C-alpha positions as CSV (number, residue, x, y, z in Angstrom):
1,M,-34.7,37.3,-0.5
2,V,-31.7,36.3,1.6
3,F,-32.3,33.9,4.4
4,K,-30.1,34.1,7.5
5,P,-28.8,30.6,8.3
6,Q,-30.0,29.3,11.7
7,K,-27.6,28.9,14.6
8,T,-27.0,25.4,15.6
9,K,-26.8,24.2,19.2
10,F,-23.1,23.6,18.8
11,Q,-22.5,27.2,17.5
12,L,-24.6,28.7,20.3
13,L,-22.6,26.7,22.9
14,V,-19.2,27.8,21.5
15,I,-20.3,31.4,21.3
16,N,-21.8,31.4,24.8
17,N,-18.8,29.7,26.3
18,F,-16.4,32.2,24.6
19,D,-18.5,35.1,25.9
20,S,-18.5,33.7,29.5
21,L,-14.7,33.1,29.2
22,S,-14.3,36.8,28.1
23,K,-16.3,37.9,31.1
24,W,-14.2,35.6,33.4
25,A,-11.0,37.0,31.9
26,V,-11.7,40.7,32.7
27,N,-9.3,40.4,35.7
28,P,-5.7,40.8,34.3
29,W,-4.3,37.9,36.4
30,R,-6.9,35.5,34.9
31,R,-6.2,36.9,31.4
32,Y,-2.5,36.4,31.7
33,S,-2.8,33.0,33.2
34,L,-5.0,32.0,30.3
35,A,-2.5,33.4,27.9
36,L,0.3,31.6,29.6
37,T,-1.6,28.3,29.4
38,V,-2.2,28.9,25.6
39,I,1.6,29.7,25.2
40,L,2.5,26.4,26.8
41,I,-0.1,24.5,24.7
42,G,1.4,26.1,21.6
43,Y,4.9,25.1,22.8
44,F,3.8,21.6,23.3
45,F,2.4,21.3,19.8
46,G,5.3,23.1,18.2
47,S,7.8,20.8,19.8
48,S,5.7,17.7,19.1
49,I,5.4,18.5,15.4
50,G,9.2,19.1,15.2
51,M,9.9,15.8,16.9
52,I,7.5,13.8,14.8
53,S,8.8,15.2,11.6
54,A,12.4,14.7,12.7
55,V,11.9,11.1,13.6
56,V,10.0,10.1,10.4
57,E,12.5,12.1,8.2
58,L,10.2,11.6,5.2
59,I,7.7,14.3,6.0
60,D,9.9,17.2,6.8
61,P,8.7,19.4,3.9
62,V,5.1,18.5,4.5
63,G,5.4,19.2,8.2
64,A,7.1,22.5,7.5
65,F,4.4,23.4,4.9
66,L,1.5,22.6,7.4
67,S,3.2,24.5,10.2
68,V,3.7,27.6,8.0
69,F,0.1,27.2,6.7
70,F,-1.4,27.0,10.1
71,I,0.6,30.0,11.4
72,E,-0.5,32.1,8.3
73,I,-4.1,31.2,9.0
74,L,-3.6,32.5,12.6
75,I,-2.1,35.7,11.2
76,Q,-5.1,36.2,9.0
77,F,-7.5,35.6,11.9
78,R,-5.6,38.2,13.9
79,L,-5.7,40.8,11.1
80,R,-9.5,40.4,10.8
81,L,-10.1,40.7,14.5
82,R,-7.6,43.3,15.6
83,F,-10.0,46.3,15.5
84,D,-13.0,44.5,17.1
85,K,-13.2,45.7,20.6
86,K,-15.2,42.6,21.8
87,K,-12.6,40.2,20.5
88,K,-9.5,41.4,22.4
89,L,-9.2,38.2,24.4
90,L,-9.4,36.1,21.2
91,V,-6.6,38.2,19.7
92,L,-4.5,37.7,22.8
93,L,-5.0,34.0,22.6
94,I,-4.2,33.8,18.9
95,D,-1.0,35.8,19.6
96,S,-0.1,33.6,22.5
97,L,-0.6,30.4,20.5
98,R,1.6,31.8,17.7
99,L,4.3,32.7,20.2
100,G,4.2,29.2,21.7
101,L,4.4,27.5,18.3
102,F,7.4,29.7,17.3
103,Y,9.2,29.0,20.5
104,G,8.5,25.3,20.2
105,F,9.8,25.2,16.6
106,F,12.8,27.3,17.6
107,T,13.8,25.0,20.5
108,E,13.4,21.9,18.2
109,S,15.6,23.5,15.6
110,L,18.3,24.0,18.2
111,K,18.1,20.3,19.1
112,L,18.9,19.4,15.5
113,L,22.1,21.4,15.3
């Protein structure tokens, strides 16, 4: 007999908040403003990781490994969610975060030339 794990209060709050965010983002302007916000957050984190690893100079390979590992995790999430019609907003946000991270890494690499 297989028991279904109970849903915790935190899990219910996260799921309910994401559902309400999906309903709020039905309007295209809201959806694109949310995607732009996530792109800018990704750019901030991408440029911050690049600056921190460039200043320390000891953790460049570790920073590169963690960055590539995180981006690969985002790619795997996207591959699992791409055919789910209810998760279109989540796929858009994952793609926006990846785009922001790539752009942040790219601009930091241009600074190092």
